[in-house]
PQR file with spaces between the fields and no chain letter, atoms N, CA, C, O and H, PARSE charges and radii, in Angstrom:
ATOM       1  N    MET     1      48.034  183.928   99.398 -0.4000 1.5000
ATOM       2  CA   MET     1      48.599  182.250  100.045 -0.0000 2.0000
ATOM       3  C    MET     1      47.313  182.930  101.262  0.5500 1.7000
ATOM       4  O    MET     1      47.159  184.063  101.718 -0.5500 1.4000
ATOM       5  N    ILE     2      46.481  181.496  101.495 -0.4000 1.5000
ATOM       6  CA   ILE     2      45.830  181.789  102.504 -0.0000 2.0000
ATOM       7  C    ILE     2      46.441  181.052  103.730  0.5500 1.7000
ATOM       8  O    ILE     2      46.870  179.899  103.777 -0.5500 1.4000
ATOM       9  H    ILE     2      46.607  180.576  101.124  0.4000 1.0000
ATOM      10  N    ARG     3      46.362  182.236  104.964 -0.4000 1.5000
ATOM      11  CA   ARG     3      46.911  181.232  106.213 -0.0000 2.0000
ATOM      12  C    ARG     3      46.154  181.523  107.543  0.5500 1.7000
ATOM      13  O    ARG     3      45.703  182.615  107.890 -0.5500 1.4000
ATOM      14  H    ARG     3      46.014  183.172  104.926  0.4000 1.0000
ATOM      15  N    LEU     4      46.104  180.438  108.168 -0.4000 1.5000
ATOM      16  CA   LEU     4      45.566  180.382  109.206 -0.0000 2.0000
ATOM      17  C    LEU     4      45.866  180.174  110.290  0.5500 1.7000
ATOM      18  O    LEU     4      46.784  179.382  110.505 -0.5500 1.4000
ATOM      19  H    LEU     4      46.471  179.551  107.886  0.4000 1.0000
ATOM      20  N    THR     5      45.173  180.835  111.386 -0.4000 1.5000
ATOM      21  CA   THR     5      46.777  180.732  112.971 -0.0000 2.0000
ATOM      22  C    THR     5      45.401  180.694  114.023  0.5500 1.7000
ATOM      23  O    THR     5      44.202  180.964  113.947 -0.5500 1.4000
ATOM      24  H    THR     5      44.428  181.479  111.211  0.4000 1.0000
ATOM      25  N    ALA     6      46.074  180.337  114.736 -0.4000 1.5000
ATOM      26  CA   ALA     6      45.447  180.296  116.121 -0.0000 2.0000
ATOM      27  C    ALA     6      46.439  180.350  117.435  0.5500 1.7000
ATOM      28  O    ALA     6      47.664  180.231  117.410 -0.5500 1.4000
ATOM      29  H    ALA     6      47.047  180.118  114.798  0.4000 1.0000
ATOM      30  N    ASP     7      45.847  180.500  118.254 -0.4000 1.5000
ATOM      31  CA   ASP     7      46.863  180.763  120.063 -0.0000 2.0000
ATOM      32  C    ASP     7      46.881  179.299  120.454  0.5500 1.7000
ATOM      33  O    ASP     7      46.196  178.380  120.006 -0.5500 1.4000
ATOM      34  H    ASP     7      44.852  180.597  118.274  0.4000 1.0000
ATOM      35  N    ASP     8      47.923  179.285  121.492 -0.4000 1.5000
ATOM      36  CA   ASP     8      47.246  178.459  122.247 -0.0000 2.0000
ATOM      37  C    ASP     8      46.550  177.135  121.937  0.5500 1.7000
ATOM      38  O    ASP     8      45.407  176.920  122.343 -0.5500 1.4000
ATOM      39  H    ASP     8      48.481  180.031  121.856  0.4000 1.0000
ATOM      40  N    LEU     9      47.035  176.513  121.431 -0.4000 1.5000
ATOM      41  CA   LEU     9      46.800  175.322  120.512 -0.0000 2.0000
ATOM      42  C    LEU     9      47.435  174.475  119.892  0.5500 1.7000
ATOM      43  O    LEU     9      48.113  174.890  118.952 -0.5500 1.4000
ATOM      44  H    LEU     9      47.963  176.688  121.101  0.4000 1.0000
ATOM      45  N    THR    10      47.441  173.152  120.162 -0.4000 1.5000
ATOM      46  CA   THR    10      48.099  171.971  118.897 -0.0000 2.0000
ATOM      47  C    THR    10      47.265  171.264  118.671  0.5500 1.7000
ATOM      48  O    THR    10      46.356  171.017  119.464 -0.5500 1.4000
ATOM      49  H    THR    10      46.891  172.814  120.925  0.4000 1.0000
ATOM      50  N    LEU    11      47.388  170.743  117.464 -0.4000 1.5000
ATOM      51  CA   LEU    11      46.204  170.184  116.597 -0.0000 2.0000
ATOM      52  C    LEU    11      46.876  168.960  117.043  0.5500 1.7000
ATOM      53  O    LEU    11      47.947  168.899  117.647 -0.5500 1.4000
ATOM      54  H    LEU    11      48.126  170.944  116.820  0.4000 1.0000
ATOM      55  N    THR    12      45.937  167.757  116.584 -0.4000 1.5000
ATOM      56  CA   THR    12      46.310  166.515  117.120 -0.0000 2.0000
ATOM      57  C    THR    12      46.704  165.664  115.425  0.5500 1.7000
ATOM      58  O    THR    12      46.304  166.012  114.314 -0.5500 1.4000
ATOM      59  H    THR    12      45.067  167.807  116.093  0.4000 1.0000
ATOM      60  N    ASP    13      47.339  164.834  115.681 -0.4000 1.5000
ATOM      61  CA   ASP    13      47.211  164.187  114.098 -0.0000 2.0000
ATOM      62  C    ASP    13      46.055  164.099  113.310  0.5500 1.7000
ATOM      63  O    ASP    13      46.035  164.543  112.162 -0.5500 1.4000
ATOM      64  H    ASP    13      47.664  164.551  116.584  0.4000 1.0000
ATOM      65  N    SER    14      44.838  163.418  113.980 -0.4000 1.5000
ATOM      66  CA   SER    14      43.527  163.297  113.259 -0.0000 2.0000
ATOM      67  C    SER    14      42.851  164.393  112.740  0.5500 1.7000
ATOM      68  O    SER    14      42.236  164.587  111.691 -0.5500 1.4000
ATOM      69  H    SER    14      44.854  163.058  114.913  0.4000 1.0000
ATOM      70  N    GLN    15      43.259  165.457  114.290 -0.4000 1.5000
ATOM      71  CA   GLN    15      42.673  166.976  113.254 -0.0000 2.0000
ATOM      72  C    GLN    15      43.161  167.620  112.420  0.5500 1.7000
ATOM      73  O    GLN    15      42.522  168.445  111.767 -0.5500 1.4000
ATOM      74  H    GLN    15      43.759  165.299  115.142  0.4000 1.0000
ATOM      75  N    ALA    16      44.431  167.375  112.258 -0.4000 1.5000
ATOM      76  CA   ALA    16      45.606  167.628  111.235 -0.0000 2.0000
ATOM      77  C    ALA    16      45.054  167.348  109.702  0.5500 1.7000
ATOM      78  O    ALA    16      44.860  168.229  108.865 -0.5500 1.4000
ATOM      79  H    ALA    16      44.950  166.704  112.788  0.4000 1.0000
ATOM      80  N    LEU    17      44.780  165.494  109.461 -0.4000 1.5000
ATOM      81  CA   LEU    17      44.545  164.908  108.796 -0.0000 2.0000
ATOM      82  C    LEU    17      42.980  165.237  108.181  0.5500 1.7000
ATOM      83  O    LEU    17      42.676  164.759  107.088 -0.5500 1.4000
ATOM      84  H    LEU    17      44.938  164.778  110.141  0.4000 1.0000
ATOM      85  N    LYS    18      41.850  166.209  109.060 -0.4000 1.5000
ATOM      86  CA   LYS    18      40.694  166.004  108.575 -0.0000 2.0000
ATOM      87  C    LYS    18      40.589  167.401  108.156  0.5500 1.7000
ATOM      88  O    LYS    18      39.637  167.824  107.501 -0.5500 1.4000
ATOM      89  H    LYS    18      42.097  166.597  109.948  0.4000 1.0000
ATOM      90  N    ILE    19      41.770  168.251  108.616 -0.4000 1.5000
ATOM      91  CA   ILE    19      41.506  169.771  108.066 -0.0000 2.0000
ATOM      92  C    ILE    19      42.232  170.009  106.897  0.5500 1.7000
ATOM      93  O    ILE    19      41.988  170.802  105.988 -0.5500 1.4000
ATOM      94  H    ILE    19      42.544  167.908  109.148  0.4000 1.0000
ATOM      95  N    ARG    20      43.450  168.972  107.081 -0.4000 1.5000
ATOM      96  CA   ARG    20      43.912  169.208  105.147 -0.0000 2.0000
ATOM      97  C    ARG    20      43.143  168.269  104.238  0.5500 1.7000
ATOM      98  O    ARG    20      43.512  168.387  103.069 -0.5500 1.4000
ATOM      99  H    ARG    20      43.648  168.328  107.820  0.4000 1.0000
ATOM     100  N    TYR    21      42.160  167.348  104.427 -0.4000 1.5000
ATOM     101  CA   TYR    21      41.431  167.019  103.612 -0.0000 2.0000
ATOM     102  C    TYR    21      40.066  167.927  103.018  0.5500 1.7000
ATOM     103  O    TYR    21      39.522  167.870  101.915 -0.5500 1.4000
ATOM     104  H    TYR    21      41.861  167.252  105.376  0.4000 1.0000
ATOM     105  N    HIS    22      39.728  168.854  104.326 -0.4000 1.5000
ATOM     106  CA   HIS    22      38.777  169.479  103.685 -0.0000 2.0000
ATOM     107  C    HIS    22      39.183  170.883  103.121  0.5500 1.7000
ATOM     108  O    HIS    22      38.394  171.645  102.562 -0.5500 1.4000
ATOM     109  H    HIS    22      40.170  168.901  105.222  0.4000 1.0000
ATOM     110  N    LEU    23      40.224  171.076  103.289 -0.4000 1.5000
ATOM     111  CA   LEU    23      40.972  172.481  102.409 -0.0000 2.0000
ATOM     112  C    LEU    23      41.351  171.864  100.882  0.5500 1.7000
ATOM     113  O    LEU    23      41.052  172.445   99.839 -0.5500 1.4000
ATOM     114  H    LEU    23      40.865  170.457  103.743  0.4000 1.0000
ATOM     115  N    LEU    24      41.943  170.801  100.939 -0.4000 1.5000
ATOM     116  CA   LEU    24      42.308  169.998   99.642 -0.0000 2.0000
ATOM     117  C    LEU    24      41.204  169.778   98.801  0.5500 1.7000
ATOM     118  O    LEU    24      41.395  169.834   97.586 -0.5500 1.4000
ATOM     119  H    LEU    24      42.187  170.329  101.787  0.4000 1.0000
ATOM     120  N    GLU    25      40.065  169.533   99.244 -0.4000 1.5000
ATOM     121  CA   GLU    25      38.637  168.739   98.615 -0.0000 2.0000
ATOM     122  C    GLU    25      37.772  169.975   97.936  0.5500 1.7000
ATOM     123  O    GLU    25      37.248  169.980   96.822 -0.5500 1.4000
ATOM     124  H    GLU    25      39.909  169.487  100.231  0.4000 1.0000
ATOM     125  N    PHE    26      37.780  171.405   99.300 -0.4000 1.5000
ATOM     126  CA   PHE    26      36.688  172.138   99.161 -0.0000 2.0000
ATOM     127  C    PHE    26      36.995  173.333   98.596  0.5500 1.7000
ATOM     128  O    PHE    26      36.189  173.924   97.876 -0.5500 1.4000
ATOM     129  H    PHE    26      38.206  171.401  100.205  0.4000 1.0000
ATOM     130  N    ILE    27      38.156  173.780   98.866 -0.4000 1.5000
ATOM     131  CA   ILE    27      39.050  175.373   98.040 -0.0000 2.0000
ATOM     132  C    ILE    27      38.621  174.991   96.453  0.5500 1.7000
ATOM     133  O    ILE    27      38.015  175.812   95.765 -0.5500 1.4000
ATOM     134  H    ILE    27      38.810  173.300   99.450  0.4000 1.0000
ATOM     135  N    PRO    28      38.952  173.829   96.008 -0.5600 1.5000
ATOM     136  CA   PRO    28      39.853  172.777   95.837  0.2800 2.0000
ATOM     137  C    PRO    28      41.565  173.416   96.006  0.5500 1.7000
ATOM     138  O    PRO    28      41.738  174.568   96.404 -0.5500 1.4000
ATOM     139  N    ALA    29      42.137  172.973   95.832 -0.4000 1.5000
ATOM     140  CA   ALA    29      44.087  173.249   96.747 -0.0000 2.0000
ATOM     141  C    ALA    29      44.405  171.996   95.978  0.5500 1.7000
ATOM     142  O    ALA    29      43.532  171.147   95.799 -0.5500 1.4000
ATOM     143  H    ALA    29      41.996  172.038   95.508  0.4000 1.0000
ATOM     144  N    THR    30      45.817  171.832   95.446 -0.4000 1.5000
ATOM     145  CA   THR    30      46.481  170.818   95.589 -0.0000 2.0000
ATOM     146  C    THR    30      47.549  170.599   96.487  0.5500 1.7000
ATOM     147  O    THR    30      48.125  169.520   96.345 -0.5500 1.4000
ATOM     148  H    THR    30      46.526  172.522   95.591  0.4000 1.0000
ATOM     149  N    ARG    31      47.921  171.285   97.297 -0.4000 1.5000
ATOM     150  CA   ARG    31      48.343  171.568   98.621 -0.0000 2.0000
ATOM     151  C    ARG    31      48.275  172.321   99.566  0.5500 1.7000
ATOM     152  O    ARG    31      47.722  173.370   99.236 -0.5500 1.4000
ATOM     153  H    ARG    31      47.453  172.162   97.412  0.4000 1.0000
ATOM     154  N    CYS    32      48.657  172.285  100.887 -0.4000 1.5000
ATOM     155  CA   CYS    32      48.347  172.822  102.146 -0.0000 2.0000
ATOM     156  C    CYS    32      49.475  172.063  103.505  0.5500 1.7000
ATOM     157  O    CYS    32      49.605  170.880  103.820 -0.5500 1.4000
ATOM     158  H    CYS    32      49.106  171.433  101.155  0.4000 1.0000
ATOM     159  N    THR    33      50.013  173.065  103.958 -0.4000 1.5000
ATOM     160  CA   THR    33      50.947  172.792  105.111 -0.0000 2.0000
ATOM     161  C    THR    33      50.757  172.855  106.198  0.5500 1.7000
ATOM     162  O    THR    33      50.125  173.912  106.207 -0.5500 1.4000
ATOM     163  H    THR    33      49.907  174.026  103.702  0.4000 1.0000
ATOM     164  N    ILE    34      50.811  172.470  107.461 -0.4000 1.5000
ATOM     165  CA   ILE    34      50.065  172.286  108.660 -0.0000 2.0000
ATOM     166  C    ILE    34      51.188  172.240  109.370  0.5500 1.7000
ATOM     167  O    ILE    34      52.095  171.433  109.166 -0.5500 1.4000
ATOM     168  H    ILE    34      51.324  171.612  107.453  0.4000 1.0000
ATOM     169  N    HIS    35      51.177  173.224  110.358 -0.4000 1.5000
ATOM     170  CA   HIS    35      52.031  173.105  111.274 -0.0000 2.0000
ATOM     171  C    HIS    35      51.535  173.110  112.678  0.5500 1.7000
ATOM     172  O    HIS    35      51.066  174.125  113.192 -0.5500 1.4000
ATOM     173  H    HIS    35      50.440  173.879  110.524  0.4000 1.0000
ATOM     174  N    ARG    36      51.640  171.975  113.289 -0.4000 1.5000
ATOM     175  CA   ARG    36      50.537  171.394  114.451 -0.0000 2.0000
ATOM     176  C    ARG    36      50.481  172.203  115.508  0.5500 1.7000
ATOM     177  O    ARG    36      49.487  172.164  116.234 -0.5500 1.4000
ATOM     178  H    ARG    36      52.021  171.150  112.871  0.4000 1.0000
ATOM     179  N    GLY    37      51.697  173.204  115.811 -0.4000 1.5000
ATOM     180  CA   GLY    37      51.641  173.926  116.993 -0.0000 2.0000
ATOM     181  C    GLY    37      52.300  173.314  118.234  0.5500 1.7000
ATOM     182  O    GLY    37      52.465  172.094  118.205 -0.5500 1.4000
ATOM     183  H    GLY    37      52.504  173.236  115.221  0.4000 1.0000
ATOM     184  N    PRO    38      52.591  173.805  119.024 -0.5600 1.5000
ATOM     185  CA   PRO    38      51.445  175.073  119.803  0.2800 2.0000
ATOM     186  C    PRO    38      51.301  176.322  118.783  0.5500 1.7000
ATOM     187  O    PRO    38      52.264  176.637  118.084 -0.5500 1.4000
ATOM     188  N    GLY    39      50.326  176.882  118.726 -0.4000 1.5000
ATOM     189  CA   GLY    39      49.800  177.923  117.967 -0.0000 2.0000
ATOM     190  C    GLY    39      49.759  177.298  116.393  0.5500 1.7000
ATOM     191  O    GLY    39      50.507  177.967  115.681 -0.5500 1.4000
ATOM     192  H    GLY    39      49.543  176.626  119.293  0.4000 1.0000
ATOM     193  N    PRO    40      49.309  176.556  115.891 -0.5600 1.5000
ATOM     194  CA   PRO    40      49.477  176.055  114.423  0.2800 2.0000
ATOM     195  C    PRO    40      48.788  177.285  113.523  0.5500 1.7000
ATOM     196  O    PRO    40      47.970  178.199  113.630 -0.5500 1.4000
ATOM     197  N    VAL    41      49.491  176.805  112.780 -0.4000 1.5000
ATOM     198  CA   VAL    41      49.602  177.456  111.175 -0.0000 2.0000
ATOM     199  C    VAL    41      49.224  176.528  110.441  0.5500 1.7000
ATOM     200  O    VAL    41      49.560  175.347  110.513 -0.5500 1.4000
ATOM     201  H    VAL    41      50.155  176.063  112.693  0.4000 1.0000
ATOM     202  N    ILE    42      48.317  177.154  109.507 -0.4000 1.5000
ATOM     203  CA   ILE    42      47.708  176.217  108.294 -0.0000 2.0000
ATOM     204  C    ILE    42      48.002  177.306  106.942  0.5500 1.7000
ATOM     205  O    ILE    42      47.745  178.509  106.977 -0.5500 1.4000
ATOM     206  H    ILE    42      48.044  178.115  109.449  0.4000 1.0000
ATOM     207  N    GLU    43      48.416  176.798  106.124 -0.4000 1.5000
ATOM     208  CA   GLU    43      49.191  178.042  104.780 -0.0000 2.0000
ATOM     209  C    GLU    43      48.936  176.631  103.568  0.5500 1.7000
ATOM     210  O    GLU    43      49.377  175.486  103.669 -0.5500 1.4000
ATOM     211  H    GLU    43      48.624  175.821  106.096  0.4000 1.0000
ATOM     212  N    VAL    44      48.017  177.266  102.378 -0.4000 1.5000
ATOM     213  CA   VAL    44      47.389  177.010  101.289 -0.0000 2.0000
ATOM     214  C    VAL    44      48.161  178.138  100.209  0.5500 1.7000
ATOM     215  O    VAL    44      48.020  179.346  100.396 -0.5500 1.4000
ATOM     216  H    VAL    44      47.659  178.197  102.295  0.4000 1.0000
ATOM     217  N    PRO    45      48.831  177.702   99.279 -0.5600 1.5000
ATOM     218  CA   PRO    45      49.538  178.611   98.321  0.2800 2.0000
ATOM     219  C    PRO    45      48.598  178.746   97.488  0.5500 1.7000
ATOM     220  O    PRO    45      47.588  178.044   97.432 -0.5500 1.4000
ATOM     221  N    ASP    46      48.869  179.632   96.812 -0.4000 1.5000
ATOM     222  CA   ASP    46      48.240  180.156   95.186 -0.0000 2.0000
ATOM     223  C    ASP    46      46.567  180.334   95.635  0.5500 1.7000
ATOM     224  O    ASP    46      45.808  180.367   94.667 -0.5500 1.4000
ATOM     225  H    ASP    46      49.689  180.202   96.857  0.4000 1.0000
ATOM     226  N    HIS    47      46.227  180.397   96.352 -0.4000 1.5000
ATOM     227  CA   HIS    47      44.640  180.658   96.707 -0.0000 2.0000
ATOM     228  C    HIS    47      44.571  181.833   97.993  0.5500 1.7000
ATOM     229  O    HIS    47      45.195  181.931   99.050 -0.5500 1.4000
ATOM     230  H    HIS    47      46.844  180.370   97.138  0.4000 1.0000
ATOM     231  N    ASP    48      43.433  182.709   97.311 -0.4000 1.5000
ATOM     232  CA   ASP    48      43.502  184.001   98.002 -0.0000 2.0000
ATOM     233  C    ASP    48      42.683  183.354   98.808  0.5500 1.7000
ATOM     234  O    ASP    48      42.202  182.258   98.522 -0.5500 1.4000
ATOM     235  H    ASP    48      42.926  182.630   96.452  0.4000 1.0000
ATOM     236  N    PRO    49      42.350  184.278  100.391 -0.5600 1.5000
ATOM     237  CA   PRO    49      41.428  183.870  101.703  0.2800 2.0000
ATOM     238  C    PRO    49      40.145  184.422  100.786  0.5500 1.7000
ATOM     239  O    PRO    49      39.306  184.059  101.610 -0.5500 1.4000
ATOM     240  N    ALA    50      39.621  184.808  100.098 -0.4000 1.5000
ATOM     241  CA   ALA    50      38.323  184.960   99.367 -0.0000 2.0000
ATOM     242  C    ALA    50      37.953  183.497   99.455  0.5500 1.7000
ATOM     243  O    ALA    50      37.141  183.181  100.325 -0.5500 1.4000
ATOM     244  H    ALA    50      40.302  185.103   99.428  0.4000 1.0000
ATOM     245  N    GLU    51      38.510  182.453   98.564 -0.4000 1.5000
ATOM     246  CA   GLU    51      38.027  181.261   98.188 -0.0000 2.0000
ATOM     247  C    GLU    51      37.971  180.549   99.362  0.5500 1.7000
ATOM     248  O    GLU    51      37.185  179.614   99.213 -0.5500 1.4000
ATOM     249  H    GLU    51      39.169  182.710   97.857  0.4000 1.0000
ATOM     250  N    LEU    52      38.503  180.574  100.585 -0.4000 1.5000
ATOM     251  CA   LEU    52      37.704  180.171  101.752 -0.0000 2.0000
ATOM     252  C    LEU    52      36.411  180.873  102.107  0.5500 1.7000
ATOM     253  O    LEU    52      36.055  181.967  102.544 -0.5500 1.4000
ATOM     254  H    LEU    52      39.142  181.333  100.706  0.4000 1.0000
ATOM     255  N    ALA    53      35.643  179.225  101.540 -0.4000 1.5000
ATOM     256  CA   ALA    53      34.021  179.510  101.822 -0.0000 2.0000
ATOM     257  C    ALA    53      33.778  179.673  103.497  0.5500 1.7000
ATOM     258  O    ALA    53      34.570  179.137  104.273 -0.5500 1.4000
ATOM     259  H    ALA    53      35.933  178.336  101.185  0.4000 1.0000
ATOM     260  N    PRO    54      32.881  180.279  103.877 -0.5600 1.5000
ATOM     261  CA   PRO    54      32.650  180.461  105.280  0.2800 2.0000
ATOM     262  C    PRO    54      32.431  178.942  106.063  0.5500 1.7000
ATOM     263  O    PRO    54      32.900  178.579  107.142 -0.5500 1.4000
ATOM     264  N    GLY    55      31.405  178.080  104.965 -0.4000 1.5000
ATOM     265  CA   GLY    55      31.096  176.540  105.654 -0.0000 2.0000
ATOM     266  C    GLY    55      32.530  175.598  105.848  0.5500 1.7000
ATOM     267  O    GLY    55      32.801  174.806  106.751 -0.5500 1.4000
ATOM     268  H    GLY    55      31.024  178.374  104.089  0.4000 1.0000
ATOM     269  N    VAL    56      33.190  175.926  104.863 -0.4000 1.5000
ATOM     270  CA   VAL    56      34.430  175.177  105.032 -0.0000 2.0000
ATOM     271  C    VAL    56      35.318  175.505  106.709  0.5500 1.7000
ATOM     272  O    VAL    56      35.583  174.688  107.591 -0.5500 1.4000
ATOM     273  H    VAL    56      32.969  176.569  104.130  0.4000 1.0000
ATOM     274  N    LEU    57      35.615  177.083  106.658 -0.4000 1.5000
ATOM     275  CA   LEU    57      36.399  177.518  107.498 -0.0000 2.0000
ATOM     276  C    LEU    57      35.633  177.310  109.249  0.5500 1.7000
ATOM     277  O    LEU    57      36.250  177.401  110.310 -0.5500 1.4000
ATOM     278  H    LEU    57      35.400  177.747  105.941  0.4000 1.0000
ATOM     279  N    ASP    58      34.200  177.028  109.074 -0.4000 1.5000
ATOM     280  CA   ASP    58      33.041  176.925  110.161 -0.0000 2.0000
ATOM     281  C    ASP    58      33.537  175.191  110.626  0.5500 1.7000
ATOM     282  O    ASP    58      33.671  174.798  111.785 -0.5500 1.4000
ATOM     283  H    ASP    58      33.698  176.954  108.211  0.4000 1.0000
ATOM     284  N    ARG    59      33.713  174.485  109.553 -0.4000 1.5000
ATOM     285  CA   ARG    59      34.185  173.089  109.713 -0.0000 2.0000
ATOM     286  C    ARG    59      35.431  172.924  110.370  0.5500 1.7000
ATOM     287  O    ARG    59      35.581  172.454  111.498 -0.5500 1.4000
ATOM     288  H    ARG    59      33.604  174.804  108.612  0.4000 1.0000
ATOM     289  N    ILE    60      36.609  173.471  109.355 -0.4000 1.5000
ATOM     290  CA   ILE    60      37.292  173.568  110.247 -0.0000 2.0000
ATOM     291  C    ILE    60      38.091  173.752  111.725  0.5500 1.7000
ATOM     292  O    ILE    60      38.838  173.069  112.426 -0.5500 1.4000
ATOM     293  H    ILE    60      36.487  173.853  108.439  0.4000 1.0000
ATOM     294  N    GLU    61      37.447  175.161  111.769 -0.4000 1.5000
ATOM     295  CA   GLU    61      37.268  175.579  113.546 -0.0000 2.0000
ATOM     296  C    GLU    61      36.371  174.322  114.316  0.5500 1.7000
ATOM     297  O    GLU    61      36.875  173.687  115.242 -0.5500 1.4000
ATOM     298  H    GLU    61      36.841  175.716  111.199  0.4000 1.0000
ATOM     299  N    GLN    62      35.082  174.068  113.851 -0.4000 1.5000
ATOM     300  CA   GLN    62      35.000  172.554  114.688 -0.0000 2.0000
ATOM     301  C    GLN    62      35.517  171.564  114.547  0.5500 1.7000
ATOM     302  O    GLN    62      34.964  170.691  115.216 -0.5500 1.4000
ATOM     303  H    GLN    62      34.673  174.584  113.099  0.4000 1.0000
ATOM     304  N    ILE    63      36.583  171.117  113.828 -0.4000 1.5000
ATOM     305  CA   ILE    63      37.575  170.195  114.259 -0.0000 2.0000
ATOM     306  C    ILE    63      38.010  170.202  115.103  0.5500 1.7000
ATOM     307  O    ILE    63      37.866  169.478  116.088 -0.5500 1.4000
ATOM     308  H    ILE    63      37.032  171.827  113.284  0.4000 1.0000
ATOM     309  N    ALA    64      39.031  171.525  114.792 -0.4000 1.5000
ATOM     310  CA   ALA    64      40.167  172.379  115.509 -0.0000 2.0000
ATOM     311  C    ALA    64      39.486  172.600  116.982  0.5500 1.7000
ATOM     312  O    ALA    64      40.322  172.679  117.883 -0.5500 1.4000
ATOM     313  H    ALA    64      39.148  172.114  113.992  0.4000 1.0000
ATOM     314  N    ASP    65      38.451  172.687  117.290 -0.4000 1.5000
ATOM     315  CA   ASP    65      37.802  173.247  118.239 -0.0000 2.0000
ATOM     316  C    ASP    65      38.125  174.692  118.388  0.5500 1.7000
ATOM     317  O    ASP    65      37.808  174.822  119.570 -0.5500 1.4000
ATOM     318  H    ASP    65      37.772  172.623  116.559  0.4000 1.0000
ATOM     319  N    CYS    66      38.458  175.649  118.084 -0.4000 1.5000
ATOM     320  CA   CYS    66      38.909  176.911  117.939 -0.0000 2.0000
ATOM     321  C    CYS    66      38.573  177.506  116.593  0.5500 1.7000
ATOM     322  O    CYS    66      38.295  176.938  115.537 -0.5500 1.4000
ATOM     323  H    CYS    66      38.716  175.544  117.123  0.4000 1.0000
ATOM     324  N    SER    67      38.674  178.907  116.914 -0.4000 1.5000
ATOM     325  CA   SER    67      38.875  179.868  116.274 -0.0000 2.0000
ATOM     326  C    SER    67      40.008  180.421  115.484  0.5500 1.7000
ATOM     327  O    SER    67      40.795  181.183  116.046 -0.5500 1.4000
ATOM     328  H    SER    67      38.899  179.369  117.772  0.4000 1.0000
ATOM     329  N    PHE    68      40.145  180.140  114.372 -0.4000 1.5000
ATOM     330  CA   PHE    68      41.088  180.455  113.132 -0.0000 2.0000
ATOM     331  C    PHE    68      41.012  182.042  113.078  0.5500 1.7000
ATOM     332  O    PHE    68      39.940  182.645  113.138 -0.5500 1.4000
ATOM     333  H    PHE    68      39.506  179.521  113.916  0.4000 1.0000
ATOM     334  N    LYS    69      42.758  182.913  112.910 -0.4000 1.5000
ATOM     335  CA   LYS    69      42.887  183.818  112.349 -0.0000 2.0000
ATOM     336  C    LYS    69      42.864  183.828  110.781  0.5500 1.7000
ATOM     337  O    LYS    69      43.798  183.263  110.213 -0.5500 1.4000
ATOM     338  H    LYS    69      43.629  182.423  112.861  0.4000 1.0000
ATOM     339  N    VAL    70      41.913  184.399  110.053 -0.4000 1.5000
ATOM     340  CA   VAL    70      42.845  184.341  108.470 -0.0000 2.0000
ATOM     341  C    VAL    70      43.430  185.388  107.836  0.5500 1.7000
ATOM     342  O    VAL    70      42.997  186.478  108.210 -0.5500 1.4000
ATOM     343  H    VAL    70      41.153  184.858  110.514  0.4000 1.0000
ATOM     344  N    GLU    71      44.287  185.419  106.983 -0.4000 1.5000
ATOM     345  CA   GLU    71      44.977  186.182  106.744 -0.0000 2.0000
ATOM     346  C    GLU    71      45.799  185.927  105.556  0.5500 1.7000
ATOM     347  O    GLU    71      46.346  184.826  105.621 -0.5500 1.4000
ATOM     348  H    GLU    71      44.639  184.534  106.680  0.4000 1.0000
ATOM     349  N    SER    72      46.046  186.557  104.549 -0.4000 1.5000
ATOM     350  CA   SER    72      46.707  186.738  103.443 -0.0000 2.0000
ATOM     351  C    SER    72      48.129  186.829  103.671  0.5500 1.7000
ATOM     352  O    SER    72      48.646  187.894  104.009 -0.5500 1.4000
ATOM     353  H    SER    72      45.602  187.451  104.497  0.4000 1.0000
ATOM     354  N    ALA    73      48.976  185.460  103.455 -0.4000 1.5000
ATOM     355  CA   ALA    73      50.881  185.731  103.508 -0.0000 2.0000
ATOM     356  C    ALA    73      50.984  186.235  102.228  0.5500 1.7000
ATOM     357  O    ALA    73      50.247  186.063  101.258 -0.5500 1.4000
ATOM     358  H    ALA    73      48.555  184.595  103.181  0.4000 1.0000
ATOM     359  N    PRO    74      52.312  187.086  102.391 -0.5600 1.5000
ATOM     360  CA   PRO    74      52.995  187.303  101.105  0.2800 2.0000
ATOM     361  C    PRO    74      53.376  186.270  100.504  0.5500 1.7000
ATOM     362  O    PRO    74      53.752  185.225  101.036 -0.5500 1.4000
ATOM     363  N    ALA    75      53.251  186.651   98.642 -0.4000 1.5000
ATOM     364  CA   ALA    75      53.314  185.606   97.943 -0.0000 2.0000
ATOM     365  C    ALA    75      54.554  184.954   98.385  0.5500 1.7000
ATOM     366  O    ALA    75      54.491  183.758   98.671 -0.5500 1.4000
ATOM     367  H    ALA    75      52.946  187.500   98.211  0.4000 1.0000
ATOM     368  N    GLY    76      55.771  185.630   98.489 -0.4000 1.5000
ATOM     369  CA   GLY    76      56.945  185.410   98.823 -0.0000 2.0000
ATOM     370  C    GLY    76      57.653  184.301   99.893  0.5500 1.7000
ATOM     371  O    GLY    76      58.778  183.801   99.909 -0.5500 1.4000
ATOM     372  H    GLY    76      55.822  186.601   98.257  0.4000 1.0000
ATOM     373  N    ARG    77      56.644  184.169  100.654 -0.4000 1.5000
ATOM     374  CA   ARG    77      56.694  183.707  102.211 -0.0000 2.0000
ATOM     375  C    ARG    77      56.913  182.130  102.125  0.5500 1.7000
ATOM     376  O    ARG    77      56.322  181.392  101.338 -0.5500 1.4000
ATOM     377  H    ARG    77      55.730  184.575  100.642  0.4000 1.0000
ATOM     378  N    ARG    78      57.723  181.795  102.929 -0.4000 1.5000
ATOM     379  CA   ARG    78      58.195  180.535  102.943 -0.0000 2.0000
ATOM     380  C    ARG    78      57.319  179.558  103.510  0.5500 1.7000
ATOM     381  O    ARG    78      56.748  180.006  104.504 -0.5500 1.4000
ATOM     382  H    ARG    78      58.204  182.394  103.569  0.4000 1.0000
ATOM     383  N    GLU    79      56.974  178.237  103.191 -0.4000 1.5000
ATOM     384  CA   GLU    79      56.038  177.693  103.751 -0.0000 2.0000
ATOM     385  C    GLU    79      56.394  177.011  105.151  0.5500 1.7000
ATOM     386  O    GLU    79      57.466  176.417  105.265 -0.5500 1.4000
ATOM     387  H    GLU    79      57.438  177.874  102.383  0.4000 1.0000
ATOM     388  N    VAL    80      55.659  177.080  106.021 -0.4000 1.5000
ATOM     389  CA   VAL    80      56.211  176.102  107.293 -0.0000 2.0000
ATOM     390  C    VAL    80      55.313  174.545  107.142  0.5500 1.7000
ATOM     391  O    VAL    80      54.135  174.305  106.876 -0.5500 1.4000
ATOM     392  H    VAL    80      54.788  177.562  105.928  0.4000 1.0000
ATOM     393  N    GLU    81      56.524  173.646  107.460 -0.4000 1.5000
ATOM     394  CA   GLU    81      56.500  172.439  107.511 -0.0000 2.0000
ATOM     395  C    GLU    81      56.230  171.446  108.745  0.5500 1.7000
ATOM     396  O    GLU    81      56.252  170.227  108.573 -0.5500 1.4000
ATOM     397  H    GLU    81      57.481  173.840  107.676  0.4000 1.0000
């Protein structure tokens, strides 16, 4: 599972929708979960962080106007809604 986290930030609805679009379109993923924050958590199940191309991460960080920490969440971890 790809897990993106950031501190001291709350994503707007518009930012969350744009980020969701980029992840679903360019990984490509069938679903992703975004907890807008504060301290946003974005999870993309069934994909490995290696599948997140640098250009896609750059675009997501531009949309959010922050840097995200990329992690690999354990397979059994429950998703945040």
